[in-house]
N, C-alpha and C positions, 0 to 999 in steps of 0.2 A: 600459515604462510603470511608474510608481511605484505598486506594489500597496499600500504602506503608507498612502497617502492615501485617506481615506474618500470614496466617491462620494456627493455630495449632490444633484447634478442631472445630467440628461443633455441635452446640447445637440446639435441636428442642424445642421450647417453645409452650406449649399447655394449654388447660383448661382456656382460656382467654375469658370470656363471659360477664364481667362487666367492666364499666369504671375504677373501682378501680383496677381490675386485669390488665387492659391494661396499666395504668400509672406505676404500680410497675414493670411490665415486660419490658416496654420501658426504664425505668431508669436503670434497671439491665443490659439490653442488651447493652446500650450505654457504660457502664463501662466494661463489658466483651469484647467488641469489641477492646478496647485499649490494651487488653492482648492477642489479637489474637484468641479469642474464638468468632466465628461468629454465630449469631443466625438466624434460620429460624423459622418463625411463622406459626403454623398449625392452621387454623381457619375454622370454618364451612362455608359452602356456604352462601353468603349474609351477612357476618359479617360486621358491621359498622366500625370495627377497621382496616380492610385491607388497606384502603387508608392511615391511619395514619402511619402504619408501613412501607408501600411502600415509602411514602414521606420522611421517615427517612433513606432510603437506604437499607431496609431489604427485603429479599425474603419472599414471602407469598405463602404457599401451601394450597389448599382448601381440606377439608375432607367432607365426606357425613354427612348430618344432623343426629344428634344423640339425641334422646329425652332427654330434659333437666330438667323437673320438678321432684318433689319428689313423686308424686302420683303413685298409683298402675298401671295405664295405661302406664305411662312412664317407669316404671320398666319392665313391660312386653315388651314394645317396644324396650328397650335396649337389653333385652335378645335375641329377635328375630333378631336384627340387628348386634349383637356383632361379629359373625363370619365373615361376609362380611366386616365389618369395620376394624377388626383386619388384614385381608388380605390386605386391602387397606393401612393400617398403616405400615405393614411390607414392602410393596413396597416403601413407602416414606422413611423409615429408610435406606433401601438399596441404593436407587437411590441418595439420598442426602448425603450419607456417614456420618450418624449421630453417634456421640460418646456418647451423653447423651440426655435424654428427661427430661425436666423440666416442671412439672405441676403446674399451679396456682390454682388448686382446682375445676375447672368447670367440669361438667359431660362429656363434649366433650373430656376430656383427657383420658377417660377409654380405648378406643381401642388402642391408641398410647402407653399407659403405659403397657397394656397387651402384645402388640407386642414387646416392649422393654424387657419385662421380659423373653421372649423366645429367644432373640437374644444375643449371647455371645458378650461381650465387650461393650455393651450399658448400661451406667449407668442410674439409675432411681433416680431422684431428685424431692422432693416434697417441695413446698413453701406454707406456710400458712400465711395469712396476718391478720386474725381476731383472737380474743381471743379464739373463739371456733373453733375446727378443722373441716375442711370440710368433707363431706361424702366420697369424692374421697380420701382424705388424710387418713381417717380411713381405707378404704378398701385396700390401697396399702402400708401401713406402713411396713408390713412384707417384701415386695419385694423391698423396697426402699434402696438405698445406703446411702442417706443423706436426712434429714428432716430439713428444715429451719423454725424456729419459731420466732415470733416477740418479745415475752416476756419470761423472765426467769420463771415466775410463771407457764407458760404452760409446760415448760420442766420439772419442778419439779413434775407435776401431771401425767406424762405418765409412762408407764411400763418401767422397767430397760432395757429390750431388745431394746426398741425404744429410750430410753434416750441416750444410747451409740452412736447412729448414728444421734442424733439431734444436731442442732447448733442454738444458739440464735443470730440472726443478725439484728433484727428490720425489718422495711419495707422500701425498697428503695424509695427515694424521688427524683423527677425530679430536675435536675440542674437549670432549669429555675425558679423554685420556690425559691431555696436557693439563687440564684444570682439576683433575681428581685430587681429593684430599688424601694425603698419605695414610695408609692403614696404621692402626695402633697395635704394635706388638712389643710387649715389654721383655727385653732381653739385652744382655751385655755382649752377646755374640754377634758376629757378622751374619748377614741373612742371605741364604742361598734359596733363590726362587726357581722352582721347577714347573715349567709350562709344558704339559704333555700334548696339547692340541687335541684334535679329534681323529687323527690318523695313527694307527698302530700304537694306541695308548698303552696296551698291555706290555708290548715289547719294551717301551721306554721305562715303564714302572719296574719291570724286572731288572733292567740294567741299573737302576738306582739302588735297588735292594742289594744287588751283587757288589756294587761300589761300597756300600756301608759294611757289608759282611767282610770284604777283603781289607778295607781301610777304615775301621771303626773310629779312628782318630778324627775324621772330618766332623763327626758329631760333637767333638769337643770345641771345634773352631766355629761351626756354623749352626744357626737356628734354621731349620729347613721349612720352607713354605712350599707346600706341594699341591698343585692344581691337577685334578684328574676328573674322569667321567663318573657318571652315577653307578656304573657297573663295577668300578674299581675302588671307589672312595672308602667303602667300609673296610676292605682288606688292607688298604694303605694305612688307615687310621689305626686299625688293630695292630699292624706291624710296628708302628712307631710307639704305641702305648705299651705293647708287650716288651719291647726292648728299651723302654724308658728314654726315648730319643726326643729331645726338645723340638717340637714341630707345630705347624699350623696346617691343617688340611682343608681344602675347599673343593667343591665341584666347580665345573667350568665357570670362570669369573664372568660376570656381566660386564665388568669394567676392570681390565688388567692394570690400569694406570695407578690405582691405589697401592697395589702390591709392588709394581715395578719401581715406584718412587722410593720405596724403603729398602729395596733389594740392593745388595752389594754386587752380586753377580747372578746371572740367570743361566739355566740350562733349558734349551728350547729347540724346536724345529725351526729351520730358517725360512719360514714363510715370509712373504714380502711385508705383510702387515705387522708382524712381530719385529722384523728388522727395522722398519720405519719408526715404530714406537720407541724402540730401544735407542736408536740414534737420536731421536728428538729428546729423549730423557737422559742421554749420555750414560747408558748402562751397558757395560761389557757383557758378553755371553759366550757360552760354549754351545756350539750348534751341532745337533745330531741329525743330519739330513737323511731322508728316506732314499732308498735306491731309485735310480732314474726311471725305472719302469713303473714306479708307484707315484712319483712326483718329478716331473721333468725339470723343474726349476730350482729345487732346494739345494742341490749340490753346488751349482754355479753361484748362488747367493752366499753360501757358507764359505766357499773358496775365496770370493772377493773380500769378505769381512776379515778372514784370516790373513790374507796378503797385505791388507791395509792396517794390520795390528789393531783391529777394533773388536776382535773376537777370536775364538779358536774353533777348529773343526775336528770332530771325531768321525771318521769314515763310517759308512753304513755297514751293516752286518755281512753283506755280500763281499765287501772289500777287505774287511779285517775281522778276525775271530773275536769271540766274546772277551777272552782274557786280555787281549791287546787293547780292545776298546775301553775296558774298565781301567786299565793301567794308564791309558792316555787321559781319560777323564780325570783321574786323580792327579796326574801330573799337571794338567792345565789349571786345576783349582789352586794348586800350590804356586804355579807360575803367575797366575792372576794376582795373588797376594803380594808379589814383588813388583808387578808392573801395572797396578791399578791406575795410577796417575797418568802414566804415558798413554794408556789405552783411552782414557777419558779425554785427553788432549786431542788425540787423533779424531775422536768422534765429534768433538766440538767444531771441527773444521767443516762438517757437513750440517748445514742448517735446515734440518728436516722439520723443525718446529714451524717454520714459515713457508713450507712447500706449497700449501694451499693458496696462500696469498700470491706467491710468485707466479705460479701457473695461471691463476685467475687473471692476474695483470696481463700476462702474455696473451691469453685467450681473448680478453677484451680488446687488446691492441690489434690482434689478428682479425677479429670481427669488424673492427672499425676501418680496416684497410679496404673493404669493399669486395667487389666481385673477384673471382679467380682471374 
């Protein structure tokens, strides 16, 4: 931590329950720290992100576990635990001298936001990273002082009362991604990067193999860079080697930036962190969203990118059969070859590279405005 920087305000960051939320929160916290706005991370007991934030020099406080799912039993559980959790949250706000609570949308933010709403001088800030607003965001919009949205289209669709206090800032991207040195891969072909993420990895890898079997000509046009998990990497490597396909296979990248920078087009799940990185790096993609019951936000993210001609969407397996999905995937790879420049121009209009700075500037201005 930079001890030379004077601490002007204390920010409590909460509602961080996914890897996407963790990455955006850390990118923003690093920028806020340079302005003297220091972040404390409130995480539930056992959070896998505690070590990441601690290693970056941030204080972590643990809160009682709060039911996370959307089902009826979880809603009842939240109601029963709310009072005790709000009391716990109130103590945290007082002891840490918190000036604002910033929620990233996870259900774990509820008690802290409720406590902040009852404490004078504590700002409530909501950050939304997906094209669809989170349940937590919907419930606290009226109490919020500021609502941070990734896209203008979202701002245009909300009520005027909320529009007045909303700010379109994009999604913060980690500096390591933006500053990454491009990977070195010697090839004369275009580069197709496949990011399987950690959800339904096998299903996505199977679809890629089906694509190559049905349309082997893509291996003539593209060098394939394939990222996958430790359970699949050996089989993927063996498949490419056996079929003499020019490729580079890696287990989950520590830093995607190096490979994204050299890729011509990407096939990926439309998670918010992937979308933000690709927009910042001006890289078109074909998005394969999971069904809504497995990921509530992916489909909406992909539809938005396709409508704005910044990417393509191949519907999930519940909506379209395997043959149609593979045919669409092949068609979009060919369409991309004809529309690459147009897609990159569209992406250039969204300045995600500076999202952290823009949001941090607005947070600082909001904190300087004083009490509610």
